[in-house]
PDB file of N, CA, C, O and CB in Angstrom:
ATOM      1  N   MET A   1      96.727 117.061  66.768  1.00  0.00           N
ATOM      2  CA  MET A   1      98.048 117.599  66.989  1.00  0.00           C
ATOM      3  C   MET A   1      98.754 116.723  68.023  1.00  0.00           C
ATOM      4  O   MET A   1      98.147 116.314  69.013  1.00  0.00           O
ATOM      5  CB  MET A   1      97.980 119.084  67.452  1.00  0.00           C
ATOM      6  N   ASN A   2     100.000 116.443  67.797  1.00  0.00           N
ATOM      7  CA  ASN A   2     100.784 115.647  68.734  1.00  0.00           C
ATOM      8  C   ASN A   2     101.586 116.594  69.628  1.00  0.00           C
ATOM      9  O   ASN A   2     102.386 117.398  69.149  1.00  0.00           O
ATOM     10  CB  ASN A   2     101.727 114.654  67.978  1.00  0.00           C
ATOM     11  N   PHE A   3     101.355 116.480  70.918  1.00  0.00           N
ATOM     12  CA  PHE A   3     102.017 117.378  71.860  1.00  0.00           C
ATOM     13  C   PHE A   3     103.334 116.825  72.388  1.00  0.00           C
ATOM     14  O   PHE A   3     104.000 117.450  73.213  1.00  0.00           O
ATOM     15  CB  PHE A   3     101.101 117.668  73.013  1.00  0.00           C
ATOM     16  N   GLY A   4     103.699 115.637  71.895  1.00  0.00           N
ATOM     17  CA  GLY A   4     105.007 115.059  72.158  1.00  0.00           C
ATOM     18  C   GLY A   4     105.546 115.244  73.551  1.00  0.00           C
ATOM     19  O   GLY A   4     104.935 114.807  74.527  1.00  0.00           O
ATOM     20  N   LYS A   5     106.686 115.888  73.647  1.00  0.00           N
ATOM     21  CA  LYS A   5     107.396 116.007  74.921  1.00  0.00           C
ATOM     22  C   LYS A   5     106.870 117.121  75.820  1.00  0.00           C
ATOM     23  O   LYS A   5     107.436 117.369  76.885  1.00  0.00           O
ATOM     24  CB  LYS A   5     108.848 116.234  74.662  1.00  0.00           C
ATOM     25  N   LEU A   6     105.814 117.788  75.416  1.00  0.00           N
ATOM     26  CA  LEU A   6     105.230 118.823  76.269  1.00  0.00           C
ATOM     27  C   LEU A   6     104.415 118.231  77.407  1.00  0.00           C
ATOM     28  O   LEU A   6     104.290 118.830  78.474  1.00  0.00           O
ATOM     29  CB  LEU A   6     104.358 119.748  75.445  1.00  0.00           C
ATOM     30  N   VAL A   7     103.861 117.047  77.166  1.00  0.00           N
ATOM     31  CA  VAL A   7     102.985 116.412  78.154  1.00  0.00           C
ATOM     32  C   VAL A   7     103.444 114.989  78.426  1.00  0.00           C
ATOM     33  O   VAL A   7     104.207 114.410  77.653  1.00  0.00           O
ATOM     34  CB  VAL A   7     101.522 116.417  77.673  1.00  0.00           C
ATOM     35  N   ASP A   8     102.967 114.433  79.539  1.00  0.00           N
ATOM     36  CA  ASP A   8     103.260 113.032  79.834  1.00  0.00           C
ATOM     37  C   ASP A   8     102.668 112.145  78.759  1.00  0.00           C
ATOM     38  O   ASP A   8     101.717 112.526  78.075  1.00  0.00           O
ATOM     39  CB  ASP A   8     102.716 112.634  81.218  1.00  0.00           C
ATOM     40  N   LYS A   9     103.229 110.978  78.616  1.00  0.00           N
ATOM     41  CA  LYS A   9     102.849 110.034  77.562  1.00  0.00           C
ATOM     42  C   LYS A   9     101.335 109.795  77.508  1.00  0.00           C
ATOM     43  O   LYS A   9     100.764 109.714  76.420  1.00  0.00           O
ATOM     44  CB  LYS A   9     103.569 108.708  77.772  1.00  0.00           C
ATOM     45  N   ALA A  10     100.690 109.682  78.653  1.00  0.00           N
ATOM     46  CA  ALA A  10      99.251 109.408  78.703  1.00  0.00           C
ATOM     47  C   ALA A  10      98.421 110.520  78.064  1.00  0.00           C
ATOM     48  O   ALA A  10      97.262 110.301  77.712  1.00  0.00           O
ATOM     49  CB  ALA A  10      98.814 109.211  80.140  1.00  0.00           C
ATOM     50  N   TRP A  11      98.992 111.688  77.915  1.00  0.00           N
ATOM     51  CA  TRP A  11      98.262 112.838  77.385  1.00  0.00           C
ATOM     52  C   TRP A  11      98.641 113.183  75.949  1.00  0.00           C
ATOM     53  O   TRP A  11      98.047 114.093  75.371  1.00  0.00           O
ATOM     54  CB  TRP A  11      98.498 114.033  78.262  1.00  0.00           C
ATOM     55  N   GLU A  12      99.597 112.497  75.360  1.00  0.00           N
ATOM     56  CA  GLU A  12     100.113 112.857  74.039  1.00  0.00           C
ATOM     57  C   GLU A  12      99.069 112.867  72.928  1.00  0.00           C
ATOM     58  O   GLU A  12      99.175 113.671  72.002  1.00  0.00           O
ATOM     59  CB  GLU A  12     101.198 111.919  73.667  1.00  0.00           C
ATOM     60  N   GLU A  13      98.087 112.015  72.994  1.00  0.00           N
ATOM     61  CA  GLU A  13      97.091 111.927  71.917  1.00  0.00           C
ATOM     62  C   GLU A  13      95.802 112.692  72.229  1.00  0.00           C
ATOM     63  O   GLU A  13      94.835 112.607  71.472  1.00  0.00           O
ATOM     64  CB  GLU A  13      96.758 110.474  71.648  1.00  0.00           C
ATOM     65  N   LYS A  14      95.781 113.421  73.312  1.00  0.00           N
ATOM     66  CA  LYS A  14      94.594 114.191  73.696  1.00  0.00           C
ATOM     67  C   LYS A  14      94.517 115.480  72.889  1.00  0.00           C
ATOM     68  O   LYS A  14      95.503 115.921  72.299  1.00  0.00           O
ATOM     69  CB  LYS A  14      94.611 114.506  75.208  1.00  0.00           C
ATOM     70  N   THR A  15      93.348 116.065  72.875  1.00  0.00           N
ATOM     71  CA  THR A  15      93.168 117.343  72.189  1.00  0.00           C
ATOM     72  C   THR A  15      93.704 118.467  73.066  1.00  0.00           C
ATOM     73  O   THR A  15      93.927 118.289  74.263  1.00  0.00           O
ATOM     74  CB  THR A  15      91.674 117.584  71.842  1.00  0.00           C
ATOM     75  N   ALA A  16      93.904 119.618  72.453  1.00  0.00           N
ATOM     76  CA  ALA A  16      94.367 120.778  73.212  1.00  0.00           C
ATOM     77  C   ALA A  16      93.366 121.116  74.313  1.00  0.00           C
ATOM     78  O   ALA A  16      93.768 121.451  75.428  1.00  0.00           O
ATOM     79  CB  ALA A  16      94.576 121.994  72.280  1.00  0.00           C
ATOM     80  N   ALA A  17      92.080 121.034  74.018  1.00  0.00           N
ATOM     81  CA  ALA A  17      91.053 121.339  75.018  1.00  0.00           C
ATOM     82  C   ALA A  17      91.134 120.373  76.195  1.00  0.00           C
ATOM     83  O   ALA A  17      90.994 120.784  77.347  1.00  0.00           O
ATOM     84  CB  ALA A  17      89.653 121.283  74.384  1.00  0.00           C
ATOM     85  N   GLU A  18      91.357 119.103  75.912  1.00  0.00           N
ATOM     86  CA  GLU A  18      91.479 118.115  76.988  1.00  0.00           C
ATOM     87  C   GLU A  18      92.709 118.385  77.842  1.00  0.00           C
ATOM     88  O   GLU A  18      92.669 118.259  79.066  1.00  0.00           O
ATOM     89  CB  GLU A  18      91.545 116.696  76.410  1.00  0.00           C
ATOM     90  N   ILE A  19      93.790 118.754  77.193  1.00  0.00           N
ATOM     91  CA  ILE A  19      95.026 119.024  77.933  1.00  0.00           C
ATOM     92  C   ILE A  19      94.884 120.274  78.782  1.00  0.00           C
ATOM     93  O   ILE A  19      95.348 120.299  79.922  1.00  0.00           O
ATOM     94  CB  ILE A  19      96.211 119.174  76.970  1.00  0.00           C
ATOM     95  N   LEU A  20      94.254 121.309  78.252  1.00  0.00           N
ATOM     96  CA  LEU A  20      94.059 122.524  79.037  1.00  0.00           C
ATOM     97  C   LEU A  20      93.206 122.273  80.277  1.00  0.00           C
ATOM     98  O   LEU A  20      93.369 122.952  81.291  1.00  0.00           O
ATOM     99  CB  LEU A  20      93.415 123.600  78.181  1.00  0.00           C
ATOM    100  N   ALA A  21      92.302 121.304  80.202  1.00  0.00           N
ATOM    101  CA  ALA A  21      91.438 120.960  81.341  1.00  0.00           C
ATOM    102  C   ALA A  21      92.114 119.989  82.311  1.00  0.00           C
ATOM    103  O   ALA A  21      91.582 119.716  83.387  1.00  0.00           O
ATOM    104  CB  ALA A  21      90.131 120.352  80.839  1.00  0.00           C
ATOM    105  N   ALA A  22      93.264 119.476  81.940  1.00  0.00           N
ATOM    106  CA  ALA A  22      93.976 118.483  82.750  1.00  0.00           C
ATOM    107  C   ALA A  22      94.697 119.147  83.910  1.00  0.00           C
ATOM    108  O   ALA A  22      94.957 120.350  83.884  1.00  0.00           O
ATOM    109  CB  ALA A  22      94.974 117.701  81.890  1.00  0.00           C
ATOM    110  N   PRO A  23      95.018 118.360  84.927  1.00  0.00           N
ATOM    111  CA  PRO A  23      95.812 118.909  86.035  1.00  0.00           C
ATOM    112  C   PRO A  23      97.224 119.239  85.551  1.00  0.00           C
ATOM    113  O   PRO A  23      97.696 118.648  84.580  1.00  0.00           O
ATOM    114  CB  PRO A  23      95.868 117.907  87.225  1.00  0.00           C
ATOM    115  N   PRO A  24      97.895 120.166  86.211  1.00  0.00           N
ATOM    116  CA  PRO A  24      99.250 120.529  85.801  1.00  0.00           C
ATOM    117  C   PRO A  24     100.204 119.340  85.688  1.00  0.00           C
ATOM    118  O   PRO A  24     101.143 119.381  84.892  1.00  0.00           O
ATOM    119  CB  PRO A  24      99.812 121.517  86.771  1.00  0.00           C
ATOM    120  N   SER A  25      99.981 118.291  86.463  1.00  0.00           N
ATOM    121  CA  SER A  25     100.870 117.126  86.405  1.00  0.00           C
ATOM    122  C   SER A  25     100.824 116.412  85.058  1.00  0.00           C
ATOM    123  O   SER A  25     101.643 115.529  84.803  1.00  0.00           O
ATOM    124  CB  SER A  25     100.510 116.150  87.501  1.00  0.00           C
ATOM    125  N   ALA A  26      99.879 116.779  84.192  1.00  0.00           N
ATOM    126  CA  ALA A  26      99.865 116.224  82.838  1.00  0.00           C
ATOM    127  C   ALA A  26     101.029 116.779  82.016  1.00  0.00           C
ATOM    128  O   ALA A  26     101.403 116.200  80.996  1.00  0.00           O
ATOM    129  CB  ALA A  26      98.525 116.533  82.141  1.00  0.00           C
ATOM    130  N   LEU A  27     101.599 117.895  82.457  1.00  0.00           N
ATOM    131  CA  LEU A  27     102.767 118.465  81.776  1.00  0.00           C
ATOM    132  C   LEU A  27     104.007 117.642  82.101  1.00  0.00           C
ATOM    133  O   LEU A  27     104.180 117.190  83.233  1.00  0.00           O
ATOM    134  CB  LEU A  27     102.979 119.948  82.185  1.00  0.00           C
ATOM    135  N   GLU A  28     104.845 117.453  81.132  1.00  0.00           N
ATOM    136  CA  GLU A  28     106.104 116.734  81.325  1.00  0.00           C
ATOM    137  C   GLU A  28     106.895 117.394  82.442  1.00  0.00           C
ATOM    138  O   GLU A  28     107.127 118.603  82.416  1.00  0.00           O
ATOM    139  CB  GLU A  28     106.934 116.698  80.016  1.00  0.00           C
ATOM    140  N   GLY A  29     107.307 116.605  83.416  1.00  0.00           N
ATOM    141  CA  GLY A  29     108.148 117.099  84.491  1.00  0.00           C
ATOM    142  C   GLY A  29     107.417 117.498  85.764  1.00  0.00           C
ATOM    143  O   GLY A  29     108.053 117.723  86.794  1.00  0.00           O
ATOM    144  N   LEU A  30     106.092 117.591  85.713  1.00  0.00           N
ATOM    145  CA  LEU A  30     105.336 117.920  86.920  1.00  0.00           C
ATOM    146  C   LEU A  30     104.684 116.645  87.478  1.00  0.00           C
ATOM    147  O   LEU A  30     104.393 115.703  86.741  1.00  0.00           O
ATOM    148  CB  LEU A  30     104.257 119.008  86.618  1.00  0.00           C
ATOM    149  N   THR A  31     104.465 116.645  88.785  1.00  0.00           N
ATOM    150  CA  THR A  31     103.932 115.470  89.474  1.00  0.00           C
ATOM    151  C   THR A  31     102.668 115.854  90.242  1.00  0.00           C
ATOM    152  O   THR A  31     102.341 117.036  90.347  1.00  0.00           O
ATOM    153  CB  THR A  31     104.993 114.863  90.435  1.00  0.00           C
ATOM    154  N   PRO A  32     101.961 114.867  90.776  1.00  0.00           N
ATOM    155  CA  PRO A  32     100.806 115.176  91.621  1.00  0.00           C
ATOM    156  C   PRO A  32     101.162 116.075  92.814  1.00  0.00           C
ATOM    157  O   PRO A  32     100.315 116.834  93.285  1.00  0.00           O
ATOM    158  CB  PRO A  32     100.185 113.887  92.126  1.00  0.00           C
ATOM    159  N   ALA A  33     102.392 115.997  93.299  1.00  0.00           N
ATOM    160  CA  ALA A  33     102.813 116.895  94.380  1.00  0.00           C
ATOM    161  C   ALA A  33     102.763 118.351  93.910  1.00  0.00           C
ATOM    162  O   ALA A  33     102.423 119.241  94.690  1.00  0.00           O
ATOM    163  CB  ALA A  33     104.243 116.534  94.864  1.00  0.00           C
ATOM    164  N   HIS A  34     103.096 118.595  92.656  1.00  0.00           N
ATOM    165  CA  HIS A  34     103.001 119.944  92.096  1.00  0.00           C
ATOM    166  C   HIS A  34     101.534 120.372  92.020  1.00  0.00           C
ATOM    167  O   HIS A  34     101.207 121.531  92.273  1.00  0.00           O
ATOM    168  CB  HIS A  34     103.661 120.006  90.690  1.00  0.00           C
ATOM    169  N   ASP A  35     100.650 119.427  91.669  1.00  0.00           N
ATOM    170  CA  ASP A  35      99.220 119.735  91.630  1.00  0.00           C
ATOM    171  C   ASP A  35      98.752 120.247  92.988  1.00  0.00           C
ATOM    172  O   ASP A  35      98.017 121.232  93.071  1.00  0.00           O
ATOM    173  CB  ASP A  35      98.406 118.490  91.217  1.00  0.00           C
ATOM    174  N   GLU A  36      99.181 119.576  94.042  1.00  0.00           N
ATOM    175  CA  GLU A  36      98.780 119.964  95.394  1.00  0.00           C
ATOM    176  C   GLU A  36      99.265 121.367  95.731  1.00  0.00           C
ATOM    177  O   GLU A  36      98.510 122.173  96.275  1.00  0.00           O
ATOM    178  CB  GLU A  36      99.320 118.965  96.417  1.00  0.00           C
ATOM    179  N   LYS A  37     100.512 121.659  95.411  1.00  0.00           N
ATOM    180  CA  LYS A  37     101.063 122.994  95.702  1.00  0.00           C
ATOM    181  C   LYS A  37     100.357 124.072  94.877  1.00  0.00           C
ATOM    182  O   LYS A  37     100.003 125.129  95.398  1.00  0.00           O
ATOM    183  CB  LYS A  37     102.582 123.024  95.419  1.00  0.00           C
ATOM    184  N   LEU A  38     100.159 123.800  93.600  1.00  0.00           N
ATOM    185  CA  LEU A  38      99.497 124.783  92.750  1.00  0.00           C
ATOM    186  C   LEU A  38      98.044 124.993  93.167  1.00  0.00           C
ATOM    187  O   LEU A  38      97.524 126.103  93.050  1.00  0.00           O
ATOM    188  CB  LEU A  38      99.564 124.347  91.291  1.00  0.00           C
ATOM    189  N   ALA A  39      97.383 123.944  93.651  1.00  0.00           N
ATOM    190  CA  ALA A  39      95.997 124.065  94.116  1.00  0.00           C
ATOM    191  C   ALA A  39      95.899 125.060  95.275  1.00  0.00           C
ATOM    192  O   ALA A  39      94.863 125.701  95.456  1.00  0.00           O
ATOM    193  CB  ALA A  39      95.451 122.687  94.549  1.00  0.00           C
ATOM    194  N   GLU A  40      96.962 125.190  96.053  1.00  0.00           N
ATOM    195  CA  GLU A  40      96.981 126.169  97.138  1.00  0.00           C
ATOM    196  C   GLU A  40      96.838 127.595  96.608  1.00  0.00           C
ATOM    197  O   GLU A  40      96.430 128.496  97.342  1.00  0.00           O
ATOM    198  CB  GLU A  40      98.273 126.039  97.942  1.00  0.00           C
ATOM    199  N   PHE A  41      97.174 127.796  95.333  1.00  0.00           N
ATOM    200  CA  PHE A  41      97.041 129.096  94.679  1.00  0.00           C
ATOM    201  C   PHE A  41      95.786 129.159  93.805  1.00  0.00           C
ATOM    202  O   PHE A  41      95.586 130.120  93.062  1.00  0.00           O
ATOM    203  CB  PHE A  41      98.282 129.389  93.835  1.00  0.00           C
ATOM    204  N   GLY A  42      94.944 128.125  93.902  1.00  0.00           N
ATOM    205  CA  GLY A  42      93.718 128.076  93.113  1.00  0.00           C
ATOM    206  C   GLY A  42      93.916 127.572  91.700  1.00  0.00           C
ATOM    207  O   GLY A  42      93.032 127.728  90.857  1.00  0.00           O
ATOM    208  N   ILE A  43      95.060 126.973  91.427  1.00  0.00           N
ATOM    209  CA  ILE A  43      95.376 126.488  90.077  1.00  0.00           C
ATOM    210  C   ILE A  43      95.159 124.984  90.043  1.00  0.00           C
ATOM    211  O   ILE A  43      95.891 124.224  90.677  1.00  0.00           O
ATOM    212  CB  ILE A  43      96.846 126.849  89.667  1.00  0.00           C
ATOM    213  N   LYS A  44      94.142 124.564  89.294  1.00  0.00           N
ATOM    214  CA  LYS A  44      93.811 123.140  89.226  1.00  0.00           C
ATOM    215  C   LYS A  44      93.894 122.568  87.813  1.00  0.00           C
ATOM    216  O   LYS A  44      93.771 121.357  87.625  1.00  0.00           O
ATOM    217  CB  LYS A  44      92.429 122.917  89.773  1.00  0.00           C
ATOM    218  N   THR A  45      94.101 123.433  86.823  1.00  0.00           N
ATOM    219  CA  THR A  45      94.207 122.978  85.439  1.00  0.00           C
ATOM    220  C   THR A  45      95.394 123.640  84.750  1.00  0.00           C
ATOM    221  O   THR A  45      95.929 124.643  85.222  1.00  0.00           O
ATOM    222  CB  THR A  45      92.908 123.276  84.669  1.00  0.00           C
ATOM    223  N   ILE A  46      95.785 123.065  83.643  1.00  0.00           N
ATOM    224  CA  ILE A  46      96.870 123.654  82.852  1.00  0.00           C
ATOM    225  C   ILE A  46      96.446 125.029  82.333  1.00  0.00           C
ATOM    226  O   ILE A  46      97.265 125.946  82.271  1.00  0.00           O
ATOM    227  CB  ILE A  46      97.259 122.721  81.670  1.00  0.00           C
ATOM    228  N   GLU A  47      95.189 125.173  81.964  1.00  0.00           N
ATOM    229  CA  GLU A  47      94.712 126.468  81.479  1.00  0.00           C
ATOM    230  C   GLU A  47      94.823 127.533  82.575  1.00  0.00           C
ATOM    231  O   GLU A  47      95.237 128.661  82.305  1.00  0.00           O
ATOM    232  CB  GLU A  47      93.254 126.354  80.991  1.00  0.00           C
ATOM    233  N   GLN A  48      94.455 127.180  83.802  1.00  0.00           N
ATOM    234  CA  GLN A  48      94.589 128.138  84.893  1.00  0.00           C
ATOM    235  C   GLN A  48      96.051 128.495  85.132  1.00  0.00           C
ATOM    236  O   GLN A  48      96.374 129.649  85.414  1.00  0.00           O
ATOM    237  CB  GLN A  48      93.967 127.578  86.171  1.00  0.00           C
ATOM    238  N   LEU A  49      96.925 127.515  85.022  1.00  0.00           N
ATOM    239  CA  LEU A  49      98.351 127.773  85.177  1.00  0.00           C
ATOM    240  C   LEU A  49      98.843 128.718  84.083  1.00  0.00           C
ATOM    241  O   LEU A  49      99.588 129.657  84.359  1.00  0.00           O
ATOM    242  CB  LEU A  49      99.144 126.455  85.145  1.00  0.00           C
ATOM    243  N   ALA A  50      98.429 128.470  82.857  1.00  0.00           N
ATOM    244  CA  ALA A  50      98.859 129.298  81.727  1.00  0.00           C
ATOM    245  C   ALA A  50      98.375 130.739  81.853  1.00  0.00           C
ATOM    246  O   ALA A  50      99.035 131.670  81.393  1.00  0.00           O
ATOM    247  CB  ALA A  50      98.356 128.702  80.421  1.00  0.00           C
ATOM    248  N   ASN A  51      97.225 130.908  82.478  1.00  0.00           N
ATOM    249  CA  ASN A  51      96.644 132.241  82.604  1.00  0.00           C
ATOM    250  C   ASN A  51      96.883 132.883  83.969  1.00  0.00           C
ATOM    251  O   ASN A  51      96.389 133.978  84.237  1.00  0.00           O
ATOM    252  CB  ASN A  51      95.173 132.171  82.340  1.00  0.00           C
ATOM    253  N   TRP A  52      97.637 132.204  84.827  1.00  0.00           N
ATOM    254  CA  TRP A  52      97.936 132.741  86.156  1.00  0.00           C
ATOM    255  C   TRP A  52      98.729 134.028  85.981  1.00  0.00           C
ATOM    256  O   TRP A  52      99.741 134.046  85.281  1.00  0.00           O
ATOM    257  CB  TRP A  52      98.729 131.705  87.029  1.00  0.00           C
ATOM    258  N   LYS A  53      98.281 135.089  86.605  1.00  0.00           N
ATOM    259  CA  LYS A  53      98.895 136.395  86.358  1.00  0.00           C
ATOM    260  C   LYS A  53     100.390 136.412  86.639  1.00  0.00           C
ATOM    261  O   LYS A  53     101.133 137.127  85.966  1.00  0.00           O
ATOM    262  CB  LYS A  53      98.219 137.443  87.196  1.00  0.00           C
ATOM    263  N   TYR A  54     100.840 135.647  87.610  1.00  0.00           N
ATOM    264  CA  TYR A  54     102.272 135.650  87.915  1.00  0.00           C
ATOM    265  C   TYR A  54     103.081 134.901  86.852  1.00  0.00           C
ATOM    266  O   TYR A  54     104.211 135.281  86.547  1.00  0.00           O
ATOM    267  CB  TYR A  54     102.518 135.025  89.290  1.00  0.00           C
ATOM    268  N   ALA A  55     102.505 133.849  86.297  1.00  0.00           N
ATOM    269  CA  ALA A  55     103.177 133.136  85.202  1.00  0.00           C
ATOM    270  C   ALA A  55     103.230 134.027  83.964  1.00  0.00           C
ATOM    271  O   ALA A  55     104.235 134.052  83.253  1.00  0.00           O
ATOM    272  CB  ALA A  55     102.447 131.799  84.877  1.00  0.00           C
ATOM    273  N   ARG A  56     102.149 134.756  83.711  1.00  0.00           N
ATOM    274  CA  ARG A  56     102.115 135.654  82.553  1.00  0.00           C
ATOM    275  C   ARG A  56     103.117 136.797  82.714  1.00  0.00           C
ATOM    276  O   ARG A  56     103.774 137.198  81.753  1.00  0.00           O
ATOM    277  CB  ARG A  56     100.697 136.219  82.354  1.00  0.00           C
ATOM    278  N   ARG A  57     103.227 137.315  83.934  1.00  0.00           N
ATOM    279  CA  ARG A  57     104.196 138.386  84.183  1.00  0.00           C
ATOM    280  C   ARG A  57     105.628 137.880  84.014  1.00  0.00           C
ATOM    281  O   ARG A  57     106.469 138.564  83.431  1.00  0.00           O
ATOM    282  CB  ARG A  57     104.005 138.965  85.594  1.00  0.00           C
ATOM    283  N   ALA A  58     105.895 136.692  84.520  1.00  0.00           N
ATOM    284  CA  ALA A  58     107.234 136.111  84.378  1.00  0.00           C
ATOM    285  C   ALA A  58     107.562 135.910  82.897  1.00  0.00           C
ATOM    286  O   ALA A  58     108.678 136.205  82.468  1.00  0.00           O
ATOM    287  CB  ALA A  58     107.331 134.761  85.143  1.00  0.00           C
ATOM    288  N   ARG A  59     106.604 135.414  82.115  1.00  0.00           N
ATOM    289  CA  ARG A  59     106.823 135.209  80.680  1.00  0.00           C
ATOM    290  C   ARG A  59     107.093 136.542  79.992  1.00  0.00           C
ATOM    291  O   ARG A  59     107.974 136.635  79.136  1.00  0.00           O
ATOM    292  CB  ARG A  59     105.605 134.509  80.035  1.00  0.00           C
ATOM    293  N   ALA A  60     106.335 137.574  80.365  1.00  0.00           N
ATOM    294  CA  ALA A  60     106.524 138.893  79.760  1.00  0.00           C
ATOM    295  C   ALA A  60     107.920 139.430  80.076  1.00  0.00           C
ATOM    296  O   ALA A  60     108.583 139.990  79.203  1.00  0.00           O
ATOM    297  CB  ALA A  60     105.445 139.879  80.260  1.00  0.00           C
ATOM    298  N   LEU A  61     108.362 139.262  81.316  1.00  0.00           N
ATOM    299  CA  LEU A  61     109.707 139.714  81.684  1.00  0.00           C
ATOM    300  C   LEU A  61     110.783 138.951  80.920  1.00  0.00           C
ATOM    301  O   LEU A  61     111.766 139.540  80.470  1.00  0.00           O
ATOM    302  CB  LEU A  61     109.926 139.554  83.186  1.00  0.00           C
ATOM    303  N   ALA A  62     110.598 137.645  80.776  1.00  0.00           N
ATOM    304  CA  ALA A  62     111.575 136.844  80.039  1.00  0.00           C
ATOM    305  C   ALA A  62     111.612 137.275  78.571  1.00  0.00           C
ATOM    306  O   ALA A  62     112.684 137.351  77.970  1.00  0.00           O
ATOM    307  CB  ALA A  62     111.240 135.337  80.152  1.00  0.00           C
ATOM    308  N   ASP A  63     110.445 137.554  78.001  1.00  0.00           N
ATOM    309  CA  ASP A  63     110.399 138.009  76.601  1.00  0.00           C
ATOM    310  C   ASP A  63     111.086 139.365  76.443  1.00  0.00           C
ATOM    311  O   ASP A  63     111.829 139.586  75.487  1.00  0.00           O
ATOM    312  CB  ASP A  63     108.938 138.098  76.109  1.00  0.00           C
ATOM    313  N   LEU A  64     110.829 140.268  77.389  1.00  0.00           N
ATOM    314  CA  LEU A  64     111.478 141.583  77.329  1.00  0.00           C
ATOM    315  C   LEU A  64     112.984 141.466  77.478  1.00  0.00           C
ATOM    316  O   LEU A  64     113.737 142.179  76.815  1.00  0.00           O
ATOM    317  CB  LEU A  64     110.923 142.502  78.412  1.00  0.00           C
ATOM    318  N   ALA A  65     113.418 140.571  78.344  1.00  0.00           N
ATOM    319  CA  ALA A  65     114.862 140.386  78.548  1.00  0.00           C
ATOM    320  C   ALA A  65     115.538 139.938  77.256  1.00  0.00           C
ATOM    321  O   ALA A  65     116.689 140.291  77.000  1.00  0.00           O
ATOM    322  CB  ALA A  65     115.123 139.355  79.667  1.00  0.00           C
ATOM    323  N   GLU A  66     114.821 139.157  76.440  1.00  0.00           N
ATOM    324  CA  GLU A  66     115.383 138.708  75.157  1.00  0.00           C
ATOM    325  C   GLU A  66     115.645 139.880  74.229  1.00  0.00           C
ATOM    326  O   GLU A  66     116.582 139.837  73.431  1.00  0.00           O
ATOM    327  CB  GLU A  66     114.441 137.712  74.477  1.00  0.00           C
ATOM    328  N   THR A  67     114.837 140.923  74.319  1.00  0.00           N
ATOM    329  CA  THR A  67     115.031 142.088  73.441  1.00  0.00           C
ATOM    330  C   THR A  67     116.138 142.999  73.957  1.00  0.00           C
ATOM    331  O   THR A  67     116.572 143.910  73.251  1.00  0.00           O
ATOM    332  CB  THR A  67     113.727 142.883  73.311  1.00  0.00           C
ATOM    333  N   ASP A  68     116.591 142.761  75.174  1.00  0.00           N
ATOM    334  CA  ASP A  68     117.593 143.605  75.812  1.00  0.00           C
ATOM    335  C   ASP A  68     119.013 143.060  75.589  1.00  0.00           C
ATOM    336  O   ASP A  68     119.976 143.613  76.122  1.00  0.00           O
ATOM    337  CB  ASP A  68     117.301 143.723  77.311  1.00  0.00           C
ATOM    338  N   LYS A  69     119.145 142.004  74.825  1.00  0.00           N
ATOM    339  CA  LYS A  69     120.465 141.381  74.628  1.00  0.00           C
ATOM    340  C   LYS A  69     121.202 142.025  73.491  1.00  0.00           C
ATOM    341  O   LYS A  69     122.327 141.631  73.182  1.00  0.00           O
ATOM    342  CB  LYS A  69     120.330 139.889  74.367  1.00  0.00           C
TER     343      LYS A  69
END
């Protein structure tokens, strides 16, 4: 699967499992400085970021807001 603009160029040909194990800076738009800040919250991989309870809550609120329009 090609992840195109979701990840930095170096990660485009990696598998989903490899990307989930990668640091958040592998995502397009994030930098190693973001990795450092997220590590303060115990987030060291994209998978941890995706499953972070606050990110999940924010996504749920955004999804609910879409139904309220």
